[in-house]
N, C-alpha and C positions, 0 to 999 in steps of 0.2 A: 861112333855115336854121332847122330845128325840131329840138330835142332832147327826147326822151321819157325821162322818169325813171320807174322802177318805182313803183307805187302803194304807200302805206304798208301796205296789207293784204297785198300780195305779200311785202314785206320781213319783216313779222312772222310770216307763215306759214313762210317759209324759215328764219327764226331758230328757230321752234318745232321744225321738223323736225331742224335741226342739233343743237339742245339735246337732243331726245329720243334721237337716235342716239348722242350722247356718253354720256348716262345709261345706255343699254342696253349699250354696250361696257364701261362701268365696272362694271356689274353682272356681266357675264360674267367679267371679270377677278377680281372678288371671289369668285365661286363656284369658279373654277379655282384661285385661291389657297387657298381653304379646303380644297379636295380634296387639293391637294398638301401642305397643312400637317398632314394626319393623322399622318404618320410623325414629324414634328417634335414634335407635341403628346405623342406617346407617349414621346419621349426627354427632353423638357425641361419638360413640363407645360403647361397652358393659359396660365397667367400668363407663363411663360418664353417661350412661342411668341409671345405678343402683344408682350412686351418686345423680343424680338430683332428682330421686323419693324419696330416703331416706332422703335427705336434706329437701325437701319440707314437707315430712311426719312429720319429727321432728318438724318443725316450726308450722305446723297445730295442732299437738297434744299438743305442749307446750301452744299454745294459747287457745285451747278448754278446756283442762283439768286444766291448771294453777296449777301444783303441788306445794305443800309447804312441807317443812321438817316435819311439825307436822302431816301430813297425813300418814306418814310411820313409821313403826318400823324399827329397824336396819336391821333385816332380810329381810323385804320387800324392803327396799331401795337398799341393796346390790344385791338382786335377780333381781330387775328391771334393775340395771346397767349391770349385767351379761347378762340379756336377750337382752339388746341393742347391746352388743358386738357380741353375737351369731347371732342376726338378721342381722347385717351388714355382718358378715362373711359368712353366708349361701348365701346371695344375691351375694356378690362379687365372691365367689368361684364358684358358679354355672355359673355365667356369663363367668368366665375364662374357665370353662370346656366346655361350649357350643362353645367357640371360637376355641377349639382344637379337639372336638369330635363331631360325629353326635348327633343330639338332642336326638334320641332314646337311644343311648348308655349312654349319660350323665344322662338322666332321669331315666333309669333303675338303674344306680349306685347310684344316689341320693336317690331313693326310698328305698334303703337298710336301711337308717336311721329310718324313721317311721315304717317300717316293723320290724326292729330289736327291737324297743321299744314295738311294739304290741306283738311280740312273747315273749319277756322277761317279760312283765307285764301280759300277758294273763294267765288264770288259767283254768284247766279242759278242757272242750269242746271248750272254746273260742279260743284255739290255732289253731283250724282248719281254722278259718276265715283268719288270717294272712297268713297261708300257701296257702290257696286258692287264696288270693289276689296276693301273690308273683308269682304264676304261671300265673295269668292273666296279671300282669305287664310285665313279660317276653314275653308273646305272643303279647302284645300290642306294645311294644317298639322294639322287635326283635333286641337286641343288637348285636347278632352274625353277623349282616350285616355291622357293622361299622368297621373302621380301629382302630388300637391301637396306642395311644399316651400316653406315661408314665406320662408326666406332666398333660395332660388332665385327665387321670384316677385318679391321685393323687388329683387333684382339685375336681373332682366329689366325691371321697370318703371323702375328707375333708368336702364338702357340706353335705354329708350324715350324718356325725358325728355331724355337727353343727345343722342340722335339727332335729336330735334326741334330742340334748340338748335344742333346741328351744321348742320342745313339752313339755319336762319335766319342763323347767323353766317357760313356759307360764302357766302351771297348778299350779306351786308353787306360782308364783306371783299372779295369780287369787285367790288363797286361802288366801294369806297373806294380800293382798291389796283390799279394797272394790271397787267394780265396775271395771272400766277400768282405774283407776288412775295410775296403773303400767305402762301403755303405755305412760303416760305423762312424764315418766323418760326414758323408754327403747327406744322410737323412737328418741328423741333428741340425746341420746347417739349413736344410730345407725347412725344418720346423721353425727355426729362429726367423728365417725370412718371412714365412707365412704368418708368424706371430706378430712381426712388426707391421705387416700390411693389413691383415684382417683380424688379428686378435683383439685389438681395442674395441671394435664394434660388436664382437661376438661374445666376449667374456661376460658381459652383463646379462646375457640370455642363457647362461649355462645352468644346468641342473645335474644332479647325480646320475639320473638315468641317461641323459645325453652324454655324459662322460663315459659311461659304460658302453653305450652304443658306439661311440667314437673309438673306443679301444678295440672292440670287435671288428669294426670296419677297417681300422688301421692294419690289422693283421691280414685281412682279405685284400685290402687295397690301401696302401701300396707295398707293405712289407714283403708278402709272398711274391707278387709279380715282379718287383724290382730285384729281389734275390734271383729269381729265375731268369730274368732278362740279362743280368750281369753274367751269369753262368752261360747263358746261350750265346752271348756276344764273345765269349772266350772260345767258342767252337764254330762260329759262323762268320762269314764276311758281312760287312755292313750292307752290301747290296742284297744279300739273301735275307738278312734280318729286316731291312726296310721293306722288302717285298712281302715277307710273312706278316708284318704289321698290318698290311692291307686286308688281312683276313678278319680283322675286328668288326667291320661292318657286317660281314656274313654272320658272325656270332651274335651280333646285336639283332640282326633280322630273325635268327632262329629263336633267341630268347624272347623277343617281342611276340613271335607267333605262339610259343608255348605258354609263356607266363601272362602276356597281356592280350592274347587273342587278336593280334594285329596281322591280318592276312595280307601278304605282299602281292604286288602287282606283277605283271610279266617282266618289266624291266629289272626290278630287284632280283628276280629269280635268275635271269640271264646274267646279272652282275655276279651272283654267287658262283655260277659256273666259271666265269672269267677269273675271279680271284682265287678259287680253288685250283684251277689250272696253273695260275702263276705261282701259288704256294708250293705245288708239287714240283714245278720246275726249279724254284729257288732251293728246295730241299735237296734236289739231286745235284745241283751245281754249285752250292754255296759254302762248302766246307773250307775253313781257313787252313792254310798250310802251317805245319809246325814251325816254331820260331827259327830253328836252325836252318830249315829248308828255305824259309823266306830270306835268310841271310846268305844263301848260296852254299850251305854246308849240309851234308847228309850224315846223320849219326844214328846209331841204334836207338838211343833214347828219344830222338826227335821223331822217329818213325813209329814208336810204340809207347803208349801211356801205360805206366804201371797201374795195377788195380788199386793200390792204396791212394795214389795221386788222383785217380779218376773219382774215387769215392769222396775224397776231400775237396775236389774241384780246385786243386792247387797244382801249378806247373812245377815239376821238379827242376832244380838248377841244371841238372845234366841234360834236360831236354833243350836248353837253349845254347849251351856252350860245351864243347869237348875240352876237358881239362888237359893242360900240357902234360901232366903226369901220365894220363891215359895214352896220349900219343907216343910218349917216349917208351912206355911199357909195351908198345906194340899191340894194343888191343885191336883185334881184327875188325875191319869195317864190313858190314853186311853188303852183299851184292843186291842192290835195289833196282837193277835194270830190268828184272823180270817180274813175274806175278808174285813171287815170294822170295825171301832172302834166306839163304842157308849158311850155317856155320858148321863146318865139319871138324870133328876132333876125335 
């Protein structure tokens, strides 16, 4: 009897494609959420809109995940709290930047965060994709057409730094905490931070219809996108994820054309081509190695995800460490030097 296991290369390619798909859906949800938020911003202000979404998201994640201290290690708990602070910061700072700068300028400056992470973490030929995406983002957003506001620029650069930290912390929490439990801590923390900053000025303008609109927006942005981004970062390198985030201006361009009838110029169209090319390159080269392989150990469970673990988005303990009992019992290691591994019996 011969059992054929998928090769590690096949597993990482599948993981990269799944992670890229999750990141793309998350970006679509973000853009749709921003489009729907226009009316809410007019009624409650940029800070109030961000607070309402984050506060509702914190309540929803707290109810859905129901985190308990026993679920977390000390590192995982501290990482989740830090992620919540960064999540609130990037949202509030970007809203403040948009209030003072043209959207294109603010977006281009904010994208320096994920692009910086992508360039710093990329190795070898992968560095070409962030560089290509950076050119595309500049062509899409055309920041040279905007006016300069020092406070707005500072807020946008602060949002860029927070977004870079968000990417790194999301991957850290995703590795430290099983599934999406980290969001059960980070989102309530983000809601508390936003409440302390923007809540006092917005609470007096609340009404029942605004509360219901905020609940719906919280599901579209940020609950669903953040869930998808955390799962995506469990499957992608930070370089690939940071490059894929550069696709957001392309989605914004398309939504503006379809929903707002904003016809793009030649430069934005060329920019779309650049970022799409960079996204394809990131998808093909950005799969994360399994935990055991990153540690220099090849194991059957590190090479193959079980279907149940894939559905639950949880890494099985065996994927990271080969138990001493299994070694003593003489469990055969698969031959991973070829295209596939075979176990004969």
